[in-house]
C-alpha positions as CSV (number, residue, x, y, z in Angstrom):
1,M,-55.8,58.9,16.0
2,E,-55.2,56.4,13.1
3,S,-52.4,54.8,13.6
4,E,-50.0,54.4,10.0
5,T,-51.2,50.7,8.8
6,S,-54.6,51.6,8.7
7,L,-54.2,54.4,6.2
8,T,-52.5,52.1,3.8
9,C,-54.0,49.7,1.2
10,P,-55.1,46.2,2.8
11,S,-53.4,43.2,0.9
12,G,-54.2,42.4,-1.6
13,W,-56.1,45.6,-3.3
14,E,-54.6,47.5,-5.8
15,E,-54.0,51.3,-5.6
16,R,-54.2,53.6,-8.4
17,T,-52.2,56.7,-8.0
18,K,-53.2,58.9,-10.7
19,P,-56.8,59.6,-8.7
20,L,-56.0,58.3,-6.3
21,G,-58.3,54.5,-5.4
22,W,-58.0,51.0,-3.8
23,S,-60.0,48.3,-5.4
24,R,-60.5,44.6,-5.1
25,R,-62.1,41.9,-6.5
26,F,-63.8,39.0,-4.4
27,V,-63.7,35.5,-6.1
28,F,-66.3,33.0,-4.5
29,A,-67.7,29.4,-5.1
30,D,-70.8,30.2,-5.8
31,Y,-73.9,33.3,-5.5
32,E,-75.0,32.2,-2.2
33,A,-71.8,33.1,-0.8
34,T,-71.7,36.2,-3.6
35,R,-74.9,37.2,-1.9
36,A,-73.5,36.6,2.3
37,F,-70.8,39.1,1.3
38,L,-72.7,42.1,-0.3
39,D,-75.0,41.6,2.5
40,R,-72.2,42.3,4.9
41,L,-70.8,45.2,3.0
42,T,-74.6,45.9,2.9
43,A,-74.9,45.8,6.6
44,L,-70.7,47.9,7.0
45,S,-72.5,50.8,4.6
46,E,-75.5,50.8,6.6
47,S,-73.5,51.3,9.8
48,S,-70.5,53.6,8.3
49,G,-72.3,55.7,6.1
50,Y,-69.4,54.7,3.6
51,Y,-71.5,52.8,0.6
52,P,-68.2,52.5,-2.0
53,N,-68.7,52.2,-6.0
54,L,-69.7,48.0,-6.7
55,N,-69.4,45.5,-9.3
56,F,-70.5,42.3,-9.0
57,A,-71.8,39.2,-10.7
58,R,-73.0,35.1,-9.6
59,D,-69.5,34.4,-8.7
60,Y,-67.2,37.7,-7.2
61,V,-67.6,41.7,-6.4
62,V,-65.3,44.2,-7.1
63,I,-64.9,47.9,-5.2
64,T,-63.8,49.8,-5.8
65,M,-63.2,53.4,-4.1
66,Q,-61.5,56.8,-5.8
67,F,-60.7,59.6,-2.4
68,D,-61.0,62.8,-3.0
69,G,-56.9,64.2,-3.8
70,D,-53.9,62.7,-3.4
71,T,-54.5,62.0,0.9
72,V,-56.5,59.1,1.9
73,D,-59.7,59.3,4.0
74,P,-59.5,57.6,6.8
75,K,-62.7,56.6,7.1
76,L,-62.6,55.1,3.6
77,A,-59.4,53.1,4.4
78,Q,-61.2,51.8,7.0
79,Y,-63.9,50.1,5.1
80,A,-61.8,49.2,3.1
81,H,-60.0,47.0,6.2
82,A,-63.6,46.6,7.4
83,A,-64.3,44.7,4.0
84,Q,-60.8,42.7,3.6
85,A,-62.0,41.7,7.2
86,A,-65.2,40.2,6.6
87,Y,-63.6,38.3,3.2
88,D,-61.3,37.4,5.5
89,G,-64.3,36.0,7.7
90,K,-63.3,38.4,10.9
91,D,-66.2,40.0,10.8
């Protein structure tokens, strides 16, 4: 069973309500750090089976996810929290 905390928008992420979705811009010092984060996201996507919308450049990555309807999908919420942990160096 999912905890209520795991179904909340992670700290630092933006939550839209119409349609329900979460997004976050992750900023990096250089391309090498950006690439390393993208590699961690690739591994996370391959293990979870979820591939969010990504937008990236030399020094940032934007993750955007949209939920179906007005309910947070636990699988997508778990991905967001895991991506945040990867950014924070806790993966």
